[in-house]
N, C-alpha and C positions, 0 to 999 in steps of 0.2 A: 861287691858280693852281698847277697841277701843275708839278713840275720835270722829270719824265720822262714819256715817252709810248710807247705800244705802237702800232706802225704795221704793217699787214699789206699786203704787196706780192707780186705774182707774181714768180717768179725773173727773168724778162726785165726787168721794171720795176726790180727791185733792181739788176740789172746796169747798167741805164742810169743809175740814181742814182749808183752807185759810179764809173762812167766820168766823170760830171759832176764829182764831188768830186775825182777824180784830176786832171782838167784844171785845176780851180781851184787845187789844191795846186801843180801844175807852174807855173802862171802866177805865183803868188806867189814860188816858188823862183827863177824866171827874173828876176823883178823884183829880188829881193835880189841876185842875181848882177850884174845890170846896175848897180844902185846902188853896188855895191862896186867894179866894174871900169870902168864907163863904156862897156863894149863890149856891143853887142846880141848876145844869145845865139844868134839865128838870123835868117833872112831875114824872117820874119813874126813880129813881136813887138810887143805892146802892153803897155806898162808899166802896172802897177796904180797906183792913186792912193795913192802912198806916197813919202816922202822918206827913210826910215830903213831900211837893210837889215836891222837887227835886228828891227824890227817886221814886215817882210815875211816873214822866216824864221819868226817866231812864228806868223803867220797860216798859213803853209804847214804848219807842224807841227800846228796845230790841225785843219786838214783831214785830215792823216794820222791823227790821233787818232780823228777821227770814222769814217774808213774802217776803222781797226782795231777799233773798238767794234762796228761793223756786222758785220764778218767774224767776230768772236768770237761774236756772238749767232747768226749763221747756223750756225757750227760747233757750238755748244751744242745747236742744234735738229736736228743730224744732217745738215745740208746743206753744200754747198760752192759756192764761187763761182769 
């Protein structure tokens, strides 16, 4: 099984993908904040299924790493997002 893949998307679709990844990263970051403080970060908040703030922050960072990798690849191809 391959470890890496090349995926071809239109700019608009790539923007939608990045938006979705940002939303997921933010959800995990808010979950970590909630688990640490016990205070809901805003009026509309759904805690991710997790009981450890460290784990939640690691997952949020993983999403940010994916976003960074995508942006780096776009930049190397002469594009911008």
